[in-house]
N, C-alpha and C positions, 0 to 999 in steps of 0.2 A: 520608484512608486513609495508613497507613505502609506503603511496599513496599520490596522491596529491588532493588539493581542490582549487576551483577559488573564491579568496577573492578580497578585495578592494585593497589588497595589491600585488595582483598577485599570481602566484602559490606559494603555500605553501605546504612542506612536513609535513604530519602527520602520527604520529606512531601508526597505528590503526591495531588490530588484526582481520581478516577478517573472522577468524573461532570462535570467542568468543563473547560472549554478551556484546560487549562493551559499548554499550549505554543503557543497562539495559531495553531492551524491555519488558522482561519477568515480570517487575513491573507495566507494564500499564495497565494489566487486569487481571481477575480472572476467572475461569471456572464459578463462581456463575455471573459474570457480562455477560458472554455469555448467560446463561440460563435467566437471567432477562430480557434480551434483545432480547429474542426469536430467537436466532440464531439457535437454535436446531430444528426448524419447518421447515420442507421440504414440498413438495407438494403432492397431492393426489397419492396414490400407483399406479393408472391408468395414471400417468403422470410423467414419470421418463426416465433418461437415465440410462441403465444398466453400462455403463462404469463407473458410480459414486457410485457403490454397495458398494466398500471399504470404502467409506466415511459415511455409514448409520448404525445405530444402530438397527434398525428395524421399525416397525410401530405401529401405534395406531390411533383406530377411523378412520381408513382409509388414515391417514397421515404419511409419512414416516418422521423418526426422524433422524437427522443428529449427529453422534458421537462427542460430544463436546471433548472428550479428543484427538481426532484426528485432530479436528479443532483448538485447543489448540496449538498444534505443528505446524501445517501449518502456522497460524497466528503469532505465535513467528518468523518462519522464513522470512515472507514477511515483517513484521516491521523491522526486522533485515537488510533485504536487502534494503527497503526504507531509513532507516537512514544511512547507508553507501553510497548510491546514494547522499543524501542530503547533509551530511557531506563533500563530495569531490565538492560540488557545483554543482551537477546535477540538471536538471529540471525535477521534478516529476508532471505529470500532472495526476489529478484525475479525471476520467471520470466517469459522471453519465447521463444518458439518460431518467431519469424519468422527470415526469411533475413538473410544477411550485410550485405545493402544497407542493411536498418534498422539493424542493429547498429552499422553503421560511422557512423552519424549520432547515437549516444550519445556523449556527452561522455566521455573517458577516464575520468576520476575517478570515472564512475558504472557503469562496466563489471563492477567486481567484484560488483556485485549480481545481475548478470545470469547466468541459467542457459540455456544454449542447446545443443540437440542432443538425441539420444535418451534416454528414460526408462530409467534403470538404478537398481533399489532399493537395491543396494550402494552406488552413489555417493550416492544422496540422503539415505542414512543416514549418511554422511561429512559432508554439509553440515549436520546437526545444526540443523534449522530450527525455530525457534519460530513462525515465520509466514510464510506463503507469499503473495506478491502476485503474481498473473498478469494479463498484458496480452494474453493470447491464449488465451481459455478455450476456443475450439472447436477448436484445433488438436489433433490426435489424440495426439500424445507429452502436451501439456499436459494434456489429461483423464485419462491413465494417473496422471500424478503428482498431479492432484487427487483422484482416486479413492483413491490412496495415502494422501494426507492424512487425506481423510475418516475411512478405516478405521483410521487411527492417531491420531485426535484431534488432528490439528495444524490450528489455524485458518487459513482461507484468505481471501483478498480477491481478487477477480476483477472485470476490465472487462467488464460484460455488454451486449453490442450487442443489436439487437432480434432477431436469429435465435439469441441464446447460450442455453445449458442451465445454469440455477442451481443445478442439484442437488446438487453437490459443493461449493458456495460457502458459506461461513459469513458473509461480507459481501459485497454486490453494489455495483457502481458503475455504473449505467446510462450507456453511451456507446460511441462509435464505436471500434471496435477493429482498424480497416483503415488509415485514412491514417497516413502518416508524421508529419504535424503533432500530430495527436491523442495516438498512442503515445510520441513524444519528450516531450511535454507531461505525461503522466503519470509517466513515469518521472523527469523533473526534480522534479516535485512530491513523489513519495515520496521521492526522494533527500534534497531539502531538507528534509523532514519529519524524516528519520532524521537528519540531520547537526545539525539544530537542536535535537532531542530530545538527543542525545548530548552537545552542547555545554552545554546546560541541566543535564544530568545531572552533569557535570564541575564546573560552578560550585557547585551545591548540595554536592558532595562536598568542595571546597575551603572552602566556608564551613563545613560542619560540622567538618572538621579544625580550621579556626581557631577557631571557638566551643568546641570541646574542649580546645584548648590554653590559650585565656584563660581557662576554667573552672578548669584545673588550676593556672594561675599564680596566681589568686584565691585558692586554698586553699592554697598554700605559706606 
């Protein structure tokens, strides 16, 4: 499929197959990475959303366990969506409504993707988001923004813990949304996917310009 991306040189056609792992997102993580970063840990069995039953493996010591094989498939899809939006020059907003203690653990080069603070429709319009990735689905401010996205047809990706509400999410990623390890892991993953896609798009742009120049020289 031929798509377009916004670049410094204007609109550029890129030959990207949307139904394939064009950006090799499957190589960005393993199931072992998910386990080591505590992605499998849900909430207590008394605090859950029955709508998320299909994402759960069972429980242990009163805690729901999230099925990492399921998470793997959903996370691949989410990273693929992010990559295609980023490659086309789209604006991806990574929404987090956690406290500053968490935000301070995010590497500096990733913080420009973060939105932290109260929801403002006016401010959000200025962000001009093409896709919103939310790692704090159940926070009240995040819910307001996700509702806004749903009403305005802005696609969303959300980390969905065992107690999460998937109502306003376009794509869900079943996983722990509470621990610092898991949250920093998600942010690094999506950041890496965005950077990789932008790099690939830039390389394709350079190749397209080079091919065009060679064709023009051949016909002189």
